[in-house]
TIVO-2410 file (N, C-alpha, C; in nm, 3 decimals):
# residues 68
REC num residu      c1      c2      c3 atome chaine
REC   1      X   0.086  -0.139  -0.015     N      A
REC   1      X  -0.031   0.034   0.007    CA      A
REC   1      X   0.122   0.120   0.007     C      A
REC   2      X   0.212   0.120   0.072     N      A
REC   2      X   0.250   0.230   0.082    CA      A
REC   2      X   0.337   0.252  -0.089     C      A
REC   3      X   0.368   0.165  -0.105     N      A
REC   3      X   0.373   0.182  -0.308    CA      A
REC   3      X   0.285   0.274  -0.376     C      A
REC   4      X   0.184   0.246  -0.306     N      A
REC   4      X   0.065   0.345  -0.406    CA      A
REC   4      X   0.056   0.474  -0.331     C      A
REC   5      X   0.083   0.474  -0.251     N      A
REC   5      X   0.072   0.677  -0.196    CA      A
REC   5      X   0.109   0.768  -0.297     C      A
REC   6      X   0.249   0.774  -0.304     N      A
REC   6      X   0.264   0.867  -0.417    CA      A
REC   6      X   0.178   0.883  -0.559     C      A
REC   7      X   0.184   0.756  -0.625     N      A
REC   7      X   0.076   0.702  -0.754    CA      A
REC   7      X  -0.026   0.790  -0.724     C      A
REC   8      X  -0.091   0.770  -0.594     N      A
REC   8      X  -0.228   0.824  -0.566    CA      A
REC   8      X  -0.238   0.961  -0.524     C      A
REC   9      X  -0.141   1.044  -0.481     N      A
REC   9      X  -0.179   1.142  -0.398    CA      A
REC   9      X  -0.084   1.272  -0.597     C      A
REC  10      X  -0.062   1.145  -0.675     N      A
REC  10      X  -0.044   1.276  -0.826    CA      A
REC  10      X  -0.222   1.246  -0.888     C      A
REC  11      X  -0.289   1.191  -0.864     N      A
REC  11      X  -0.416   1.184  -0.933    CA      A
REC  11      X  -0.497   1.325  -0.940     C      A
REC  12      X  -0.546   1.322  -1.017     N      A
REC  12      X  -0.695   1.426  -1.028    CA      A
REC  12      X  -0.800   1.365  -0.899     C      A
REC  13      X  -0.872   1.509  -0.900     N      A
REC  13      X  -1.006   1.479  -0.776    CA      A
REC  13      X  -1.083   1.359  -0.845     C      A
REC  14      X  -1.129   1.396  -0.932     N      A
REC  14      X  -1.180   1.302  -1.051    CA      A
REC  14      X  -1.134   1.157  -1.038     C      A
REC  15      X  -1.000   1.156  -1.038     N      A
REC  15      X  -0.961   1.001  -1.064    CA      A
REC  15      X  -0.977   0.964  -0.911     C      A
REC  16      X  -0.940   1.036  -0.829     N      A
REC  16      X  -0.923   0.981  -0.695    CA      A
REC  16      X  -1.068   0.907  -0.683     C      A
REC  17      X  -1.206   0.979  -0.724     N      A
REC  17      X  -1.354   0.970  -0.696    CA      A
REC  17      X  -1.378   0.854  -0.776     C      A
REC  18      X  -1.326   0.816  -0.862     N      A
REC  18      X  -1.303   0.713  -0.964    CA      A
REC  18      X  -1.256   0.568  -0.906     C      A
REC  19      X  -1.143   0.610  -0.827     N      A
REC  19      X  -1.092   0.502  -0.749    CA      A
REC  19      X  -1.140   0.448  -0.624     C      A
REC  20      X  -1.234   0.562  -0.550     N      A
REC  20      X  -1.297   0.551  -0.448    CA      A
REC  20      X  -1.424   0.452  -0.500     C      A
REC  21      X  -1.502   0.503  -0.597     N      A
REC  21      X  -1.589   0.432  -0.642    CA      A
REC  21      X  -1.569   0.286  -0.670     C      A
REC  22      X  -1.474   0.239  -0.761     N      A
REC  22      X  -1.410   0.104  -0.774    CA      A
REC  22      X  -1.405   0.047  -0.647     C      A
REC  23      X  -1.332   0.070  -0.560     N      A
REC  23      X  -1.302   0.000  -0.453    CA      A
REC  23      X  -1.404  -0.006  -0.389     C      A
REC  24      X  -1.510   0.102  -0.368     N      A
REC  24      X  -1.647   0.093  -0.268    CA      A
REC  24      X  -1.706  -0.034  -0.366     C      A
REC  25      X  -1.739  -0.029  -0.469     N      A
REC  25      X  -1.812  -0.147  -0.556    CA      A
REC  25      X  -1.751  -0.263  -0.498     C      A
REC  26      X  -1.633  -0.317  -0.521     N      A
REC  26      X  -1.572  -0.451  -0.482    CA      A
REC  26      X  -1.592  -0.466  -0.343     C      A
REC  27      X  -1.591  -0.355  -0.209     N      A
REC  27      X  -1.641  -0.417  -0.091    CA      A
REC  27      X  -1.779  -0.490  -0.124     C      A
REC  28      X  -1.850  -0.407  -0.177     N      A
REC  28      X  -2.009  -0.477  -0.166    CA      A
REC  28      X  -2.001  -0.623  -0.274     C      A
REC  29      X  -1.935  -0.621  -0.370     N      A
REC  29      X  -1.938  -0.753  -0.442    CA      A
REC  29      X  -1.899  -0.863  -0.318     C      A
REC  30      X  -1.742  -0.770  -0.255     N      A
REC  30      X  -1.722  -0.907  -0.150    CA      A
REC  30      X  -1.797  -0.944  -0.031     C      A
REC  31      X  -1.883  -0.861   0.010     N      A
REC  31      X  -1.937  -0.843   0.105    CA      A
REC  31      X  -2.089  -0.963   0.071     C      A
REC  32      X  -2.141  -0.953  -0.059     N      A
REC  32      X  -2.221  -1.005  -0.102    CA      A
REC  32      X  -2.228  -1.170  -0.091     C      A
REC  33      X  -2.068  -1.177  -0.122     N      A
REC  33      X  -2.035  -1.326  -0.141    CA      A
REC  33      X  -2.062  -1.380   0.004     C      A
REC  34      X  -2.054  -1.350   0.096     N      A
REC  34      X  -2.044  -1.369   0.235    CA      A
REC  34      X  -2.196  -1.436   0.225     C      A
REC  35      X  -2.265  -1.389   0.189     N      A
REC  35      X  -2.435  -1.413   0.269    CA      A
REC  35      X  -2.474  -1.555   0.126     C      A
REC  36      X  -2.502  -1.622   0.136     N      A
REC  36      X  -2.547  -1.764   0.080    CA      A
REC  36      X  -2.669  -1.778   0.058     C      A
REC  37      X  -2.740  -1.745  -0.060     N      A
REC  37      X  -2.950  -1.735  -0.062    CA      A
REC  37      X  -2.924  -1.880  -0.037     C      A
REC  38      X  -3.090  -1.898   0.063     N      A
REC  38      X  -3.092  -2.000   0.104    CA      A
REC  38      X  -3.041  -2.066   0.257     C      A
REC  39      X  -2.955  -1.990   0.278     N      A
REC  39      X  -2.885  -2.064   0.362    CA      A
REC  39      X  -2.987  -1.979   0.500     C      A
REC  40      X  -2.921  -2.026   0.610     N      A
REC  40      X  -2.969  -1.969   0.753    CA      A
REC  40      X  -2.857  -1.900   0.852     C      A
REC  41      X  -2.887  -1.819   0.949     N      A
REC  41      X  -2.729  -1.769   0.963    CA      A
REC  41      X  -2.822  -1.711   1.126     C      A
REC  42      X  -2.737  -1.743   1.232     N      A
REC  42      X  -2.812  -1.712   1.342    CA      A
REC  42      X  -2.801  -1.537   1.389     C      A
REC  43      X  -2.880  -1.500   1.447     N      A
REC  43      X  -2.854  -1.346   1.470    CA      A
REC  43      X  -2.887  -1.311   1.643     C      A
REC  44      X  -2.797  -1.262   1.672     N      A
REC  44      X  -2.850  -1.202   1.771    CA      A
REC  44      X  -2.944  -1.096   1.846     C      A
REC  45      X  -3.010  -1.111   1.937     N      A
REC  45      X  -3.134  -0.977   1.934    CA      A
REC  45      X  -3.114  -0.987   2.059     C      A
REC  46      X  -3.153  -0.896   2.152     N      A
REC  46      X  -3.178  -0.837   2.283    CA      A
REC  46      X  -3.331  -0.924   2.309     C      A
REC  47      X  -3.370  -0.951   2.236     N      A
REC  47      X  -3.523  -0.996   2.239    CA      A
REC  47      X  -3.524  -1.149   2.270     C      A
REC  48      X  -3.593  -1.209   2.397     N      A
REC  48      X  -3.595  -1.322   2.423    CA      A
REC  48      X  -3.424  -1.378   2.471     C      A
REC  49      X  -3.362  -1.284   2.518     N      A
REC  49      X  -3.264  -1.287   2.604    CA      A
REC  49      X  -3.263  -1.324   2.717     C      A
REC  50      X  -3.353  -1.434   2.793     N      A
REC  50      X  -3.405  -1.430   2.934    CA      A
REC  50      X  -3.256  -1.424   3.022     C      A
REC  51      X  -3.153  -1.534   2.981     N      A
REC  51      X  -3.044  -1.585   3.049    CA      A
REC  51      X  -2.969  -1.458   3.094     C      A
REC  52      X  -2.970  -1.334   2.997     N      A
REC  52      X  -2.888  -1.246   2.987    CA      A
REC  52      X  -3.000  -1.161   3.109     C      A
REC  53      X  -3.098  -1.108   3.069     N      A
REC  53      X  -3.213  -1.081   3.193    CA      A
REC  53      X  -3.197  -1.071   3.315     C      A
REC  54      X  -3.157  -1.221   3.324     N      A
REC  54      X  -3.174  -1.262   3.479    CA      A
REC  54      X  -3.033  -1.212   3.561     C      A
REC  55      X  -2.962  -1.267   3.460     N      A
REC  55      X  -2.779  -1.169   3.542    CA      A
REC  55      X  -2.804  -1.036   3.561     C      A
REC  56      X  -2.863  -0.917   3.463     N      A
REC  56      X  -2.871  -0.805   3.475    CA      A
REC  56      X  -2.936  -0.783   3.598     C      A
REC  57      X  -3.028  -0.864   3.624     N      A
REC  57      X  -3.140  -0.820   3.760    CA      A
REC  57      X  -3.069  -0.911   3.884     C      A
REC  58      X  -3.008  -0.981   3.847     N      A
REC  58      X  -2.902  -1.025   3.997    CA      A
REC  58      X  -2.823  -0.931   4.036     C      A
REC  59      X  -2.747  -0.888   3.929     N      A
REC  59      X  -2.660  -0.701   3.948    CA      A
REC  59      X  -2.704  -0.685   3.971     C      A
REC  60      X  -2.839  -0.585   3.954     N      A
REC  60      X  -2.874  -0.445   4.000    CA      A
REC  60      X  -2.973  -0.516   4.135     C      A
REC  61      X  -3.014  -0.578   4.120     N      A
REC  61      X  -3.078  -0.636   4.323    CA      A
REC  61      X  -2.944  -0.618   4.411     C      A
REC  62      X  -2.831  -0.688   4.386     N      A
REC  62      X  -2.704  -0.689   4.426    CA      A
REC  62      X  -2.677  -0.569   4.464     C      A
REC  63      X  -2.649  -0.477   4.360     N      A
REC  63      X  -2.591  -0.341   4.362    CA      A
REC  63      X  -2.738  -0.247   4.489     C      A
REC  64      X  -2.846  -0.266   4.458     N      A
REC  64      X  -2.958  -0.239   4.551    CA      A
REC  64      X  -2.942  -0.293   4.680     C      A
REC  65      X  -2.923  -0.385   4.688     N      A
REC  65      X  -2.852  -0.394   4.859    CA      A
REC  65      X  -2.754  -0.367   4.902     C      A
REC  66      X  -2.622  -0.348   4.849     N      A
REC  66      X  -2.550  -0.265   4.867    CA      A
REC  66      X  -2.581  -0.147   4.919     C      A
REC  67      X  -2.658  -0.045   4.873     N      A
REC  67      X  -2.688   0.060   4.841    CA      A
REC  67      X  -2.782   0.088   4.984     C      A
REC  68      X  -2.844   0.006   5.039     N      A
REC  68      X  -2.922   0.065   5.169    CA      A
REC  68      X  -2.831   0.051   5.283     C      A
***
């Protein structure tokens, strides 16, 4: 990457924007390859996180008990 910096600095504003557009499209293409159609993927959610809620409740109860 260090080898590219002098070259990139010499480019015009329009050329730099074209490179940004190209790199952004490459990133989009790479990301679209990460998710395959028809597959299922786990999703974390705060909803139905009963175990985490119980832990937080215990911490809050312990904290409230110390303040009294």
